[in-house]
N, C-alpha and C positions, 0 to 999 in steps of 0.2 A: 264577284268583285265590284266595288263601287265604281261608278263612272266619274267620280270626282278625283282629281289628282291627290296623291298622298300628301304632298307638300306644296308650299306656295313660293315660287320663284327662288329656288335654292341655286347655289353655285357649286358645281362639282369640279373639284381640283384634280381628280384622279380618273382620267378617261383616256383609254388607248384608241388608236385608229390605225388604219393601214391603207396603202394604195391598192388599186386593183391588181390581183395576182393571177398568174396563169394556172392552169390545171396542174402542171408539173410542180409549180411552187407550192400550191396547196397540198399536193400529195406528199411532198418532201417534208413540209411542216408537220403533217399528221403522222408521218413515220417517226419523226423525231420525238413527238409527244408519246407515241406508243412505246418507244424505246425507254422512256422515262416512266413506264408503268401506267400510262393513261389507259383507261378502258371506256367502254360505252361508245357513243356515236361521235363522229368527227364534228368539232365545233363549227358553227356557221361562219361564213365570210362577213366581214364588216361592210355595212352599207350606210351611207349618209342619210338616205331617206328613212330607213328603219330606225336609225339613231334619233333623228329629229322626232319621229313619231313616238318613240319611247320617252323622250324627254317631255313631250307634251302630255303623255298619259300620266307620268309621275309627278310633274310639276317642277322640272328642272329648267331654270331660265338659261343657264350657260354651262358648258363643259369646257374645261381647260385641257386641250389635247396634248398628249405627249407620247413619244416613242424614241428609243435610242438604239437603232440597229447596230450590228456588230462591226460594220465597216465604215470608214470615214466617208466614202462616196455615198453610201446609203443614208448616213445621217444627214448629209447636205441635201439629198433628194427628198427625204421625208420631211425635213423642215420646210422646204419650198412647197411641198404638197399641203402641209398643214397650214401654211400662210395663205394658200389659195382657198382653202375651206373657210378660213376666217374672213377673207375678203368677200366671199360669196354670202356668208351668214355672220356678219360682224357682231350682232347682238346675241348670237347663240353659241359661238365658239370663241375660245381664246387659244393662244399657242404658247406652250412651254417648250422652247427650242431645245432639242437634244444636244448635249455637248459630249464629244468623244474624249473621255478623261484618261485615255492611255498615253496621251501626248499633249502636254500643256500648250505647246506652240500651235498645234492643230486645233485644240479647243478654243484658243484665243482667236484664231482665224474664223472659226464657226461663230463665235460670239460676235465678231464684227459683221458677219453675214446676217446674223439674227437681228442686228440693228436695222439693216436695210429691210428686213422682213417685218419689222415693227413687232417683234415677239413681246408677249406680256411677261414672260419669265423664262426660266431655264429648267431643264430636267437632266439629271445625271443618274447613273447606276452605281450602287455601292461597289461593285466590282465590274470593271469594263476591260475585256481582253487581258485578264489576269492582273490588272493594276487596281489597287484599292484607293478609295478616296482619301485615305490617310497618307498616301505616298508623298514624301517631301518634294518630289518633282512637280507637284501640282501647285506649289506656292504662288507662282505668277498668276495662275488662274484665279485662285482665291483672292489675291490682292486686287485684281481687276473687278471681280464681282463685289467685293467689299466696298470699293470706291463707288460703285453704282448703287449700293444698298439694294442689291438684287434679291429677288425671291428665287430660291433654288429648291426644286422638288426632288427628293432623294428616294429612289426606288431600288429594291433589290434586283439583282440579276436573276431573272426568272429561269435561266438555263441551268441553275444549280441542280446537280443530280439528287434524286431522292434516295431514301434509305428504307430498308425493310419492305421493299416491294411497293412503295407508295410514291406518287409524284412529288418532286422537290418543292413545288409551289404550295403544297399543303402545310408544311411546317418549316422546312429548311430555309426558306426565304426570310422567315421571322428571325431565325437565329443569325442569319447573315447580316440583317439590319442592325441587330443588337451588337454584334461583334465589331462591325466596321465603324459605327457611330462611337462606340467606346474607344476604339483606336484613334479616331479623330479627336476625341476628348483628351486622351493622354498625349497626343502629338501637339496639342496646343492650338489646333485649328480654330476652335470656337473662341479662344482667348484672343488670338491675333486678329480675327476677322468678325468682330461682334455685330457689324452692320448687315451681314448677310442674314436674310430670313430663311431658315431651312424648314421645309415641310417634309416630314417623314411619312412614307406610305404605310398603310395598314396599322395605323395608330402606333407606329414605331416598332412594329413587330414584337419581339420579346423584350425590348429594352425597358419599357415602363415597369413591367413586372419584376425586372432584375435591378432596377435603378436603386432601390433601397439597399440591396446587398452591395451594390457598387459604391454607394456613398459611405456605407458603414465600413467596408473593408478596403476600399480602393486606394487609400493612401497610408495603409499600414506599412511597416518597415520592410516586410517581406515581398511587397509588390513594387516592381520597377516603376518609378515615377519621375522621369528625368525633368519634366517641367515643374515638378514640385507643386502639383495641384493640391489645393486644400479641399476639405469637405465642403466648405462654403462655396468655393468656386464650382465644384462639381454640381452641387445642387442648383446654383444660379444658372450655369450654362445648359444643363439639361432642361431646366424650367423655361429657358428662352426658346426652345424648339417648338415648332408647330407639328401637330399630328392630324392626319386625315382619318376618316372613319371607314375606309374601304374594307368591307367584309369584317369589320370590327365594331359594329354598332351595338354589341351586346354589353351587358353590365360588367362582365368579367374584364373586357378590354377597356371600356370607358373609365371604369373606376381606377384602374392602374394609370391610365393616361392622365386623368385629372389630378391624381396624386403627384405625378411627376411634373406636370405643367399647370394649366388652369383652364377653365372653360373657354376663355377668350382665345386660347391657342388651339382649339379644336376646330377643324374645318371639314366640311362634308366632302367625302370622296366615295365613288361607287365601284371603281375598277372595271367599269364597262369596257368592252372591247377585248378584254383578256379572255383567253380560252377557258379559264376556270370560272368565269362569271356568266351566269344566265340571268334572264330577266327575273326569274323567280327568286334567286338568291339575292339579287340586287334590291328587289322590293322588300323581301323579308328583312334584309339588313336595315332598311329605312324604318320598317315597322318596329324592329327591336330598338332602334335609336329613339323613336317617338315614345316607346313604352318605358324608357329608362327612368327610374325613379330617383336617381342620384342628382338630378338637376330639375329646376323648375321648367315648365313648358316653354316659357319665353326664352330661357337659356338654350334649350334644345333648338328652338326655331332660329336662334342667332347663329348656331353652328352652321346652319345652311347659308348664312350671309356673311360670316366673318371674313371670307375670302375677298369681299368687295374692298376691304381696307388694304389688303395685300396687293390687289391688282387694280390700280386706279384707272388705267387706260380701258380695261375691260368694263369697269363700272360706268365709265363715261359713254361707252358704246351702248350699253343697256339703257342709260338715261336718254340718249339721243333717240333710240328706237321708241321708247315710251312717249317721248315728246312728239315724235312724228305720228304716232298712232292716236294721240289725244285729239 
């Protein structure tokens, strides 16, 4: 392997993290994974020193950290911990504060706390404690995020059970993203709140590959369409979404994503910190992205920096660090 980094100062919008956990907590998590058909060895614990070393080896300038635990108290705690990491390494990490979207009022309270933490953006799960992002009870949250012109990172709930004896994070998470984003489309969320910049994890899961079918058939008379979305609206609203490249840097995924959006709406994501991601798969994903022939090399390089436009505070911290080092 070359001693030179794979890329030059890329921004990673899709990076997970975790606070220190006890042996009992690690054991319980591993048991849950095994119940979902995981095999092999137990994934390693997250370490900030190892993460920084990995970023340096690969050429990642900054990672936007995100995690949305299943309890409201845990969400508040993990956001505080993430803010501490950003304070310690302001030019290397950003925070996408998790929002508990099973309760709009609680989510708005966490949004206010995220202001105090100076979060760079926000993270939500497609399904959080049995509530989908298309649920009408979340309207007050979307209205506030729209007023802020916020960046919202949308991640599937990784706890979705697998089928046919395989872990749910292999395929089911991709279907979950496609289903929930489609329901948000039909619910009129993207029509009413166009100022929110949504980033979809894993290149939108199965959504880009199915978007052509959705646009072709989605407003036929036999499909319930209470908002009376037109084909043009569907195409426009899907094209406005941003997609990260986490474990989807291959030609199969990128081609579908570009067809639905555009190269300027692709942002680099690694999925580092997830149990399903290893250093080998993360680096192979970058190599696949760099080898993609559907874009010019300068366009691929820009994918690694498109996030700087979405996160101006993070970009400012990077510039300040560069000026200090000069």
